[in-house]
C-alpha positions as a Python dict, from the first residue, in 0.01 Angstrom:
ca = {
    (1, 'M'): (0, 0, 0),
    (2, 'T'): (-299, 138, -196),
    (3, 'P'): (-383, -19, -536),
    (4, 'L'): (-239, 273, -711),
    (5, 'L'): (80, 248, -533),
    (6, 'I'): (111, -116, -603),
    (7, 'A'): (39, -52, -965),
    (8, 'H'): (311, 219, -964),
    (9, 'I'): (575, -14, -817),
    (10, 'S'): (476, -316, -1037),
    (11, 'A'): (490, -84, -1350),
    (12, 'G'): (830, 60, -1235),
    (13, 'S'): (978, -291, -1174),
    (14, 'L'): (853, -428, -1501),
    (15, 'G'): (995, -123, -1686),
    (16, 'I'): (1334, -172, -1534),
    (17, 'F'): (1365, -539, -1602),
    (18, 'S'): (1230, -497, -1959),
    (19, 'G'): (1451, -196, -2021),
    (20, 'Y'): (1764, -386, -1931),
    (21, 'A'): (1645, -681, -2155),
    (22, 'A'): (1578, -434, -2453),
    (23, 'V'): (1925, -281, -2447),
    (24, 'S'): (2093, -615, -2399),
    (25, 'V'): (1945, -823, -2687),
    (26, 'R'): (2010, -785, -3066),
    (27, 'K'): (1846, -467, -3191),
    (28, 'G'): (1561, -484, -3438),
    (29, 'E'): (1473, -847, -3381),
    (30, 'R'): (1149, -983, -3219),
    (31, 'L'): (1274, -1007, -2876),
    (32, 'H'): (1405, -653, -2890),
    (33, 'R'): (1072, -531, -3027),
    (34, 'A'): (882, -726, -2754),
    (35, 'F'): (1094, -597, -2461),
    (36, 'G'): (1095, -242, -2592),
    (37, 'T'): (710, -239, -2614),
    (38, 'V'): (682, -349, -2252),
    (39, 'F'): (920, -106, -2139),
    (40, 'F'): (757, 191, -2337),
    (41, 'L'): (419, 110, -2201),
    (42, 'S'): (564, 57, -1847),
    (43, 'M'): (738, 388, -1857),
    (44, 'L'): (413, 570, -1963),
    (45, 'T'): (228, 400, -1684),
    (46, 'V'): (475, 448, -1397),
    (47, 'S'): (533, 833, -1495),
    (48, 'V'): (145, 905, -1508),
    (49, 'L'): (110, 731, -1178),
    (50, 'A'): (395, 915, -1033),
    (51, 'V'): (235, 1243, -1125),
    (52, 'Y'): (-100, 1145, -986),
    (53, 'L'): (33, 1015, -654),
    (54, 'A'): (247, 1324, -611),
    (55, 'L'): (-48, 1562, -666),
    (56, 'F'): (-331, 1363, -500),
    (57, 'V'): (-180, 1124, -254),
    (58, 'P'): (22, 1287, 29),
    (59, 'P'): (328, 1086, 147),
    (60, 'T'): (289, 889, 453),
    (61, 'H'): (650, 920, 550),
    (62, 'S'): (936, 1184, 526),
    (63, 'G'): (1238, 1172, 330),
    (64, 'G'): (1087, 1167, -20),
    (65, 'G'): (1127, 1445, -282),
    (66, 'P'): (866, 1731, -278),
    (67, 'P'): (567, 1689, -492),
    (68, 'S'): (685, 1970, -732),
    (69, 'A'): (991, 1748, -812),
    (70, 'S'): (805, 1430, -842),
    (71, 'V'): (561, 1581, -1097),
    (72, 'S'): (841, 1750, -1303),
    (73, 'V'): (1050, 1435, -1325),
    (74, 'G'): (736, 1214, -1384),
    (75, 'I'): (644, 1444, -1688),
    (76, 'L'): (1007, 1441, -1807),
    (77, 'T'): (1003, 1050, -1804),
    (78, 'F'): (680, 1041, -1990),
    (79, 'Y'): (830, 1288, -2250),
    (80, 'L'): (1139, 1090, -2294),
    (81, 'A'): (960, 755, -2349),
    (82, 'A'): (696, 920, -2598),
    (83, 'T'): (945, 1097, -2801),
    (84, 'A'): (1179, 819, -2826),
    (85, 'W'): (891, 599, -2944),
    (86, 'M'): (764, 861, -3185),
    (87, 'T'): (1117, 901, -3337),
    (88, 'V'): (1099, 546, -3480),
    (89, 'K'): (728, 547, -3533),
    (90, 'R'): (760, 823, -3800),
    (91, 'K'): (912, 776, -4136),
    (92, 'E'): (1251, 950, -4184),
    (93, 'G'): (1253, 1325, -4233),
    (94, 'R'): (899, 1360, -4096),
    (95, 'G'): (793, 1582, -3828),
    (96, 'G'): (457, 1734, -3694),
    (97, 'L'): (235, 1863, -3438),
    (98, 'F'): (361, 1597, -3179),
    (99, 'E'): (720, 1727, -3187),
    (100, 'K'): (592, 2082, -3124),
    (101, 'G'): (381, 1979, -2852),
    (102, 'A'): (669, 1781, -2695),
    (103, 'L'): (883, 2084, -2719),
    (104, 'V'): (629, 2299, -2539),
    (105, 'A'): (596, 2039, -2254),
    (106, 'V'): (980, 1987, -2197),
    (107, 'L'): (1038, 2362, -2195),
    (108, 'G'): (756, 2392, -1932),
    (109, 'V'): (937, 2138, -1724),
    (110, 'A'): (1282, 2313, -1761),
    (111, 'V'): (1136, 2645, -1646),
    (112, 'A'): (936, 2486, -1350),
    (113, 'L'): (1249, 2310, -1236),
    (114, 'L'): (1442, 2612, -1256),
    (115, 'I'): (1203, 2800, -1047),
    (116, 'F'): (1172, 2535, -800),
    (117, 'G'): (1559, 2521, -772),
    (118, 'L'): (1578, 2912, -727),
    (119, 'R'): (1317, 2893, -446),
    (120, 'A'): (1484, 2588, -279),
    (121, 'A'): (1814, 2770, -289),
    (122, 'S'): (1664, 3084, -128),
    (123, 'I'): (1539, 2902, 173),
    (124, 'P'): (1796, 2983, 464),
    (125, 'A'): (1736, 2651, 637),
    (126, 'A'): (1778, 2440, 328),
    (127, 'R'): (2059, 2184, 349),
    (128, 'P'): (2367, 2278, 136),
    (129, 'G'): (2337, 2143, -206),
    (130, 'S'): (1979, 2001, -155),
    (131, 'Y'): (1859, 2235, -448),
    (132, 'V'): (2130, 2124, -699),
    (133, 'P'): (1909, 1820, -840),
    (134, 'Y'): (1665, 2082, -952),
    (135, 'F'): (1922, 2265, -1168),
    (136, 'V'): (2049, 1924, -1292),
    (137, 'F'): (1721, 1813, -1410),
    (138, 'A'): (1642, 2170, -1554),
    (139, 'S'): (1950, 2159, -1762),
    (140, 'F'): (1873, 1818, -1895),
    (141, 'A'): (1527, 1925, -1987),
    (142, 'G'): (1670, 2237, -2157),
    (143, 'F'): (1913, 2024, -2354),
    (144, 'A'): (1624, 1792, -2473),
    (145, 'S'): (1419, 2092, -2576),
    (146, 'A'): (1722, 2228, -2782),
    (147, 'M'): (1738, 1892, -2964),
    (148, 'D'): (1367, 1909, -3029),
    (149, 'L'): (1392, 2247, -3163),
    (150, 'K'): (1664, 2126, -3400),
    (151, 'V'): (1447, 1843, -3527),
    (152, 'I'): (1154, 2094, -3588),
    (153, 'L'): (1366, 2334, -3774),
    (154, 'R'): (1516, 2067, -3990),
    (155, 'G'): (1153, 1923, -4071),
    (156, 'G'): (1242, 1593, -3928),
    (157, 'I'): (1541, 1358, -3868),
    (158, 'S'): (1691, 1058, -4049),
    (159, 'G'): (1970, 810, -4066),
    (160, 'A'): (2203, 751, -3774),
    (161, 'Q'): (2086, 1075, -3593),
    (162, 'R'): (1732, 937, -3587),
    (163, 'I'): (1863, 604, -3417),
    (164, 'A'): (2075, 809, -3173),
    (165, 'R'): (1785, 1020, -3071),
    (166, 'H'): (1590, 706, -3006),
    (167, 'L'): (1853, 535, -2803),
    (168, 'W'): (1946, 809, -2577),
    (169, 'R'): (1596, 905, -2474),
    (170, 'M'): (1497, 549, -2406),
    (171, 'C'): (1806, 486, -2203),
    (172, 'F'): (1763, 803, -1990),
    (173, 'A'): (1408, 685, -1920),
    (174, 'L'): (1554, 372, -1807),
    (175, 'F'): (1826, 549, -1613),
    (176, 'F'): (1567, 760, -1438),
    (177, 'A'): (1360, 456, -1336),
    (178, 'A'): (1668, 253, -1215),
    (179, 'A'): (1836, 540, -1033),
    (180, 'F'): (1509, 628, -826),
    (181, 'F'): (1459, 253, -736),
    (182, 'F'): (1813, 142, -671),
    (183, 'L'): (1951, 466, -518),
    (184, 'G'): (1630, 627, -390),
    (185, 'Q'): (1465, 326, -240),
    (186, 'Q'): (1753, 116, -89),
    (187, 'G'): (1517, 27, 204),
    (188, 'S'): (1348, -201, -43),
    (189, 'L'): (1677, -382, -137),
    (190, 'P'): (1826, -674, 60),
    (191, 'R'): (1999, -554, 382),
    (192, 'F'): (2351, -629, 264),
    (193, 'M'): (2313, -366, -14),
    (194, 'H'): (2210, -83, 237),
    (195, 'G'): (2469, 191, 225),
    (196, 'S'): (2675, -15, -5),
    (197, 'P'): (2800, 102, -361),
    (198, 'L'): (2651, -207, -513),
    (199, 'P'): (2330, -39, -617),
    (200, 'F'): (2524, 208, -823),
    (201, 'I'): (2596, -60, -1080),
    (202, 'P'): (2246, -136, -1199),
    (203, 'A'): (2153, 243, -1152),
    (204, 'L'): (2445, 358, -1384),
    (205, 'A'): (2421, 62, -1624),
    (206, 'P'): (2169, 219, -1858),
    (207, 'L'): (2412, 510, -1916),
    (208, 'V'): (2709, 266, -1995),
    (209, 'L'): (2476, 74, -2238),
    (210, 'M'): (2361, 404, -2389),
    (211, 'F'): (2719, 525, -2468),
    (212, 'F'): (2801, 182, -2611),
    (213, 'W'): (2503, 180, -2849),
    (214, 'L'): (2548, 548, -2942),
    (215, 'F'): (2925, 491, -3019),
    (216, 'R'): (2840, 175, -3238),
    (217, 'V'): (2565, 359, -3427),
    (218, 'R'): (2754, 684, -3503),
    (219, 'F'): (3080, 519, -3561),
    (220, 'I'): (2943, 256, -3800),
    (221, 'S'): (2751, 522, -3992),
    (222, 'R'): (3052, 738, -4028),
    (223, 'V'): (3266, 452, -4154),
    (224, 'K'): (2997, 338, -4393),
    (225, 'N'): (2947, 680, -4527),
    (226, 'K'): (3322, 683, -4632),
    (227, 'T'): (3334, 340, -4770),
    (228, 'I'): (2984, 236, -4933),
    (229, 'G'): (2786, 552, -4937),
    (230, 'L'): (2511, 725, -4745),
    (231, 'S'): (2226, 508, -4852),
    (232, 'A'): (2390, 175, -4761),
    (233, 'S'): (2487, 321, -4422),
    (234, 'K'): (2135, 428, -4349),
    (235, 'Q'): (2012, 70, -4409),
    (236, 'I'): (2279, -50, -4170),
    (237, 'A'): (2180, 207, -3908),
    (238, 'E'): (1815, 83, -3953),
    (239, 'E'): (1915, -254, -3796),
    (240, 'F'): (1916, -73, -3472),
    (241, 'V'): (1570, 67, -3500),
    (242, 'L'): (1261, -81, -3317),
    (243, 'D'): (1002, -166, -3575),
    (244, 'W'): (688, -21, -3390),
    (245, 'R'): (477, -42, -3694),
    (246, 'V'): (211, -329, -3696),
    (247, 'P'): (263, -567, -3985),
}
């Protein structure tokens, strides 16, 4: 247990707990902003350390993913947290160099994962289906890059779409962290949970909460558009935004 590994585990644990708290409390209020800030910083820390450990600290046990996968997923997690934060940091309808750089980064991740998957699939001794996660993550990165390209071409994003972009990216970053811990590190869990379906509950909870909030944001926006007009619906949607700006 090196200091870097302890820091990695601590940041991941803090990120998971603060992420659950952020998606559970009322959006836009002080508690939500506080938990969201802790989650954002934790995800940046844990993803940077994951990349460093995968590149420069060889594993001491077998069974973990290859360094190439850890580096790619670490970069993808950093990308999700950073772009989700920048989505609410910028004013509506604004874009810039950051979005273009993020697009290049996530496209690189998608291409790298695709190459790793093809190479893994070509190994005769590979376990059947062991290469599938590469293609799953590559497809996800490709989808995220398509969403980035859409924002860039439109010159920014606003209204309920802006809130939705922030929500699904933060929730997927939380899902990655929770899934890697509860499903990938079951040896660290209490013995009664080993081989049990119970770890799937906290691992998949971020996706359930994500769909709940996305439905609420988009549904409210559409209803309000029809009943009280676009400007009022934007104001209501903003209730779900984390106010990252310093007063």
